[in-house]
N, C-alpha and C positions, 0 to 999 in steps of 0.2 A: 505494498501499499504504501503509495506516495502522500507528502504533506500535501499534495491540490489535492488528493481526495480528502485528508484529514483535515482540510479547509474547505471545502466541499461538505462534506459531512458535518461540520461545526456549523457550520450554512443552512442546511437544510433545517437541522437539531436547532435554531431559533423558532423564540414562540412569533416574531413578527412575519416568520416566511411567505412567499410568496407565489407559489408556483409558476404561475400565468406568468411571474414578471421574472421569473427566473427565465422561462421560455422564450421569452420575448429579449431578454440580452442574450440565450445562445444564439437565435435565428433574429435578427430581428428586421431582415428587409426578406422579400419574397425568394430573391438569389440566395438566398441562405442556407436555404433550407435542403439544398444540395444536398447539405452534409448531414442532413437529417439520420442517412443510412446508415454514414457509415456512423454516428451518437447513435444509435436502435443496436447497433453492432455491440459498440462499446457499450451500453448497459447491457445487453444482452451477456458480454461476456463478465459482468463484476456480479451479473446476478447467481450466473454458473460457477466461476468462484466461490463467491461467497456460499451457494449451495452443495459445493464442495466441502468446505469450512465449515459448516453448519454440521456434514455430516457427517464428520471428523470429528469434531466438539462434540455429540450424540454421544457418536460408539466409545470415545474413548473414556468418557465419561459413565457411560455402561460398564466398558470394563474396568473402571472405577467401582463402580458401585460391587461387581463380581470379586473384585479384592479383597474391600475391603467386607463383603461377608465369609470369603475363605478365611481373610484375616480373624474373622467376628470367632470362626469354628476352631478354629487352630488356637487362639486363646482360651479358648472355650476347655478346649482337649489340656492346652498346656496347664490350668488352674485347676482340671479334678486331678491331675497325674500329681502335681504339687498339695493338693490334699490327699494326696491316698499313698504317698512320703512322706508329712505331716504325720500322718493316721500310723503308720508303720512305723517311725522315728519315735514313738508316743507310747507306742505298746513295748519297744526294743527298751526305751528309759524303764517304762515297766515294771518288766521282765525285770532287766538290770536291780530296778529300788527293791523287787522282791528274795531275788538273789543275795545280793547285799544285807537283807534284813536276816535271812536266813543264813549269812555265813558268820552277822553277826551275833546271831543266837548258839549260830554252835564253838566261835571264843567265848561268848560270856557261859556257857554250858565246861569244855577245856579249863577253862579260868579255877570254873567253880572245884572240878575236878585237883588239878594243878594244890588249891587251898587247901583241899583235901586229904591230899597225897602226902602235901607238906606240914598236916598235921600233925595225922599221922606218924611220917617217920618220926619227928621229933619228940 
């Protein structure tokens, strides 16, 4: 898109834009209407280009939407896996806690047995 296209776009977007005045400026005389066919061809080319750009934008947006859905599904799966790993770690921690309590209980019993043995010996 050229600078002239941007200027024209800004010009056309104004509230005070008058299409009839614009056409009269482009084609001020009957003789200037000879340039009408090339002008229409140019406008048609621009329309075709815009159609292609719109189609590409819609397709890109659709692909982005599909990718977003895939990303959400993948994130949910990752969260599920993370929760499972957390549950596994918690279960192992609980098992370790039970094991430590059992070992402590065994140590207490051995300590009492040692004390009784020492008392018996002395």
